[in-house]
C-alpha positions as CSV (number, residue, x, y, z in Angstrom):
1,X,0.0,0.0,0.0
2,X,1.1,3.6,-0.7
3,X,-0.4,6.1,1.7
4,X,-0.4,9.9,1.2
5,X,-1.3,12.5,3.8
6,X,-1.3,16.1,2.5
7,X,-2.0,19.2,4.6
8,X,-2.7,22.5,2.8
9,X,-3.2,26.0,4.2
10,X,-5.0,28.4,1.9
11,X,-3.9,32.0,1.5
12,X,-7.2,33.4,2.7
13,X,-10.9,32.5,3.3
14,X,-11.9,33.0,-0.3
15,X,-9.1,30.7,-1.4
16,X,-10.1,28.1,1.2
17,X,-13.7,28.1,0.0
18,X,-12.5,27.4,-3.6
19,X,-10.0,24.7,-2.4
20,X,-12.6,23.0,-0.3
21,X,-15.1,22.9,-3.2
22,X,-12.6,21.7,-5.7
23,X,-11.2,19.1,-3.3
24,X,-14.7,17.6,-2.7
25,X,-15.1,17.4,-6.5
26,X,-12.1,15.1,-6.6
27,X,-13.3,12.5,-4.2
28,X,-15.7,10.5,-6.4
29,X,-13.4,10.3,-9.5
30,X,-10.4,9.5,-7.3
31,X,-12.2,6.6,-5.6
32,X,-13.2,5.3,-9.0
33,X,-9.6,4.9,-10.0
34,X,-8.5,1.3,-10.3
35,X,-5.6,1.5,-7.8
36,X,-7.2,3.9,-5.3
37,X,-8.0,2.1,-1.9
38,X,-9.1,5.2,0.1
39,X,-9.5,8.9,-0.6
40,X,-10.9,11.5,1.8
41,X,-10.8,15.2,2.3
42,X,-10.8,16.6,5.9
43,X,-11.6,20.1,7.1
44,X,-10.4,21.5,10.3
45,X,-13.2,23.2,12.3
46,X,-10.7,25.2,14.3
47,X,-8.8,26.5,11.3
48,X,-11.0,27.1,8.2
49,X,-7.9,27.7,6.0
50,X,-6.6,24.1,6.5
51,X,-7.5,21.2,4.2
52,X,-6.1,17.7,4.5
53,X,-6.1,14.8,2.1
54,X,-5.9,11.3,3.3
55,X,-5.3,8.8,0.5
56,X,-4.2,5.2,0.0
57,X,-3.3,3.5,-3.2
58,X,-2.4,-0.1,-4.1
59,X,1.2,1.0,-4.8
60,X,3.3,3.9,-5.9
61,X,2.4,3.4,-9.6
62,X,-1.3,3.8,-8.7
63,X,-0.5,7.0,-7.0
64,X,1.5,8.3,-9.9
65,X,-1.4,7.3,-12.2
66,X,-3.7,9.4,-9.9
67,X,-1.4,12.4,-10.4
68,X,-1.8,12.1,-14.2
69,X,-5.7,12.1,-14.1
70,X,-7.7,14.9,-15.6
71,X,-9.5,15.6,-12.3
72,X,-6.2,15.9,-10.4
73,X,-4.7,18.2,-13.0
74,X,-7.8,20.4,-12.9
75,X,-7.5,20.6,-9.1
76,X,-3.9,21.6,-9.3
77,X,-4.6,24.3,-11.9
78,X,-7.4,25.7,-9.9
79,X,-6.0,25.4,-6.3
80,X,-2.2,25.5,-6.2
81,X,-2.2,29.3,-6.7
82,X,-4.5,29.6,-3.7
83,X,-2.2,27.6,-1.3
84,X,0.0,29.4,1.2
85,X,1.9,26.3,2.3
86,X,1.7,22.5,2.2
87,X,3.2,19.4,3.7
88,X,3.1,16.0,2.1
89,X,3.9,12.6,3.7
90,X,4.2,9.6,1.5
91,X,5.2,6.6,3.6
92,X,5.0,3.3,1.8
93,X,3.4,0.7,4.1
94,X,2.4,-2.9,4.2
95,X,-1.2,-3.1,5.4
96,X,-1.9,-5.2,8.4
97,X,-5.4,-5.8,6.9
98,X,-5.6,-8.5,4.3
99,X,-8.6,-9.1,2.1
100,X,-9.9,-12.6,1.7
101,X,-11.1,-13.6,-1.7
């Protein structure tokens, strides 16, 4: 499994509103990707400028395929100019959970 945690801080409230909406728009198409195991967008009630992504993919190749999708590229074009700072963690892991069947 390849897990990704991304924390973003928008420049201002208007930017945060756009980032939140665009981020929610990426959930369904991301989950539909063949190698996507989990994809969620989290909002911090105490800090409205903060947006977090929590994602898991079958492997690094599936994550790289995600980065090349149309919906991810649209998100980047729309949102990256609105981001003040970001941190990304990409630890490769072996899941303790195993699917039977």
